[in-house]
C-alpha positions in Angstrom: -74.0 -37.5 -51.0 -74.9 -38.8 -54.5 -73.4 -35.6 -55.9 -70.1 -36.1 -54.1 -70.0 -39.8 -55.2 -70.7 -38.7 -58.8 -68.0 -36.0 -58.6 -65.4 -38.5 -57.2 -66.3 -41.1 -59.9 -66.0 -38.5 -62.6 -62.7 -37.3 -61.2 -61.4 -40.9 -61.0 -62.6 -41.5 -64.6 -60.8 -38.4 -65.8 -57.6 -39.4 -64.0 -57.7 -42.9 -65.4 -58.4 -41.6 -68.9 -55.4 -39.3 -68.6 -53.2 -42.2 -67.4 -54.4 -44.3 -70.3 -53.5 -41.5 -72.8 -50.0 -41.2 -71.4 -49.4 -45.0 -71.4 -50.8 -45.5 -74.9 -48.8 -42.5 -76.1 -45.6 -44.0 -74.8 -46.6 -47.4 -76.3 -47.2 -45.8 -79.7 -43.9 -43.9 -79.5 -42.0 -47.1 -78.6 -43.8 -48.9 -81.5 -42.8 -46.1 -83.9 -39.2 -46.2 -82.8 -39.0 -49.9 -83.1 -40.6 -50.0 -86.6 -38.3 -47.2 -87.7 -35.2 -48.9 -86.3 -36.1 -52.1 -88.1 -36.4 -50.2 -91.4 -33.0 -48.6 -90.9 -31.4 -51.9 -90.0 -32.8 -53.6 -93.0 -31.8 -50.7 -95.3 -28.3 -50.7 -93.8 -27.8 -54.4 -94.5 -29.3 -54.1 -98.0 -26.9 -51.3 -98.8 -23.9 -53.4 -97.5 -24.9 -56.2 -99.8 -25.4 -53.8 -102.8 -22.0 -52.3 -102.3 -20.3 -55.7 -101.9 -22.1 -57.1 -105.0 -21.1 -54.1 -107.1 -17.5 -54.4 -106.2 -17.6 -58.2 -106.7 -19.1 -57.8 -110.2 -16.5 -55.1 -111.1 -13.7 -57.5 -110.1 -15.1 -60.5 -111.8 -15.8 -58.5 -115.0 -12.4 -56.7 -114.8 -10.0 -56.9 -117.7 -6.3 -56.1 -117.1 -6.3 -53.6 -120.1 -9.1 -51.5 -118.6 -8.3 -51.8 -114.9 -8.9 -50.1 -112.5 -12.4 -49.0 -113.4 -12.8 -45.3 -113.9 -14.6 -43.2 -111.2 -17.9 -43.1 -113.2 -17.9 -46.8 -114.1 -21.3 -48.4 -113.3 -20.2 -50.9 -110.6 -17.9 -48.4 -108.9 -20.6 -45.7 -108.8 -23.2 -48.2 -107.4 -20.7 -49.4 -104.7 -20.0 -45.8 -103.7 -23.6 -44.8 -103.6 -24.5 -47.8 -101.4 -21.6 -47.0 -99.0 -22.8 -43.4 -98.8 -26.3 -44.7 -97.9 -24.8 -46.8 -95.2 -23.0 -43.7 -93.8 -26.3 -41.8 -93.8 -28.2 -44.6 -92.1 -25.5 -44.7 -89.4 -26.7 -41.3 -88.2 -30.2 -42.7 -87.8 -28.8 -45.7 -86.0 -26.9 -43.5 -83.6 -30.3 -41.9 -82.6 -32.3 -45.2 -82.4 -30.0 -48.1 -81.7 -28.0 -49.3 -78.8 -24.2 -48.5 -78.8 -23.3 -52.1 -79.6 -25.4 -52.0 -82.8 -23.8 -48.7 -83.7 -20.3 -50.1 -83.2 -21.1 -53.2 -85.3 -22.5 -50.9 -88.0 -19.4 -48.8 -88.0 -17.2 -51.9 -88.4 -19.3 -53.2 -91.2 -19.2 -49.9 -93.1 -15.5 -49.5 -92.7 -14.9 -53.0 -94.0 -17.3 -52.2 -96.9 -15.2 -49.1 -97.7 -12.0 -51.2 -97.6 -13.6 -53.7 -100.0 -14.5 -50.8 -102.3 -10.8 -49.8 -102.2 -10.0 -53.0 -104.1 -11.2 -51.2 -107.2 -8.1 -49.0 -106.9 -5.6 -51.9 -106.5 -4.1 -54.0 -109.3 -6.6 -56.5 -110.7 -4.4 -59.4 -109.6 -4.4 -58.2 -106.0 -8.2 -57.6 -106.2 -8.8 -61.1 -107.4 -6.6 -62.6 -104.7 -8.0 -60.6 -101.8 -11.7 -60.7 -103.0 -12.7 -63.9 -101.2 -11.1 -63.1 -97.9 -12.5 -59.6 -97.8 -16.0 -60.9 -98.7 -15.7 -63.5 -95.9 -14.8 -60.6 -93.5 -17.8 -58.7 -94.7 -20.0 -61.7 -94.1 -18.7 -62.1 -90.6 -19.1 -58.4 -89.7 -22.6 -58.3 -91.3 -23.6 -61.3 -89.2 -22.2 -59.6 -86.1 -24.3 -56.5 -86.9 -27.4 -58.6 -87.4 -26.8 -60.5 -84.1 -26.4 -57.2 -82.2 -29.6 -55.9 -83.9 -31.5 -59.1 -82.9 -30.4 -58.7 -79.3 -31.4 -55.0 -79.3 -34.8 -55.8 -80.7 -35.3 -58.8 -78.4 -35.8 -61.1 -81.5 -35.0 -64.8 -81.5 -31.5 -65.6 -80.4 -28.6 -64.7 -82.6 -27.1 -67.1 -85.0 -24.2 -69.1 -83.7 -22.9 -69.8 -87.2 -23.3 -68.2 -90.5 -25.4 -69.9 -93.2 -23.3 -72.3 -95.3 -25.1 -71.3 -98.5 -24.6 -68.2 -100.6 -27.2 -66.4 -102.7 -25.2 -67.0 -105.9 -24.9 -70.8 -105.5 -26.2 -72.6 -108.6 -26.4 -69.5 -110.8 -23.4 -70.4 -113.0 -21.2 -67.7 -111.6 -17.4 -68.3 -111.4 -16.3 -70.1 -108.2 -13.7 -68.6 -105.9 -11.2 -71.2 -107.2 -11.9 -69.9 -110.8 -11.2 -66.4 -109.6 -7.9 -67.4 -108.0 -6.8 -69.2 -111.2 -7.6 -66.1 -113.1 -5.5 -64.0 -110.7 -2.6 -66.5 -111.3 -3.1 -66.2 -115.1 -2.9 -62.4 -114.9 0.4 -62.8 -113.1 1.7 -65.1 -115.8 0.9 -62.7 -118.7 
């Protein structure tokens, strides 16, 4: 009788150890997938900011006599490289993220590519359309972040975008200054 009880106890312990291995393996896999997804989401958002910033700087530094920037110009090359990184990360998002996150990423990347196309339009048009296109990017980026927060079960999504911008107080030209510059280019 004691031998049977020992055998049953040993069998039960082996089964429980096996179940524990399966459960902890799944938990580790889920943890890895979540951490990887967070890295991809952050890299995607960073790349969208990098591309937008490069285009914005090219427009602000643009001079009518050397516009549009050549293909190997610093800002254009940076913007293209960041947009390509976004495209590469979309493949990872398709594997790891919910369809709503993938859709939001696609909309953000397409608008980023449209903003990049401003470098091929006349400088005056680029200056006039810059603000509206950056606002569109901000809205789409926020939608992407909100979808990511929902998918990751993070604190509730933002209901409004922040009213501050990273460049506030850095002495950069205001949007009104840029519009006045666009008007001045027209008058020349």
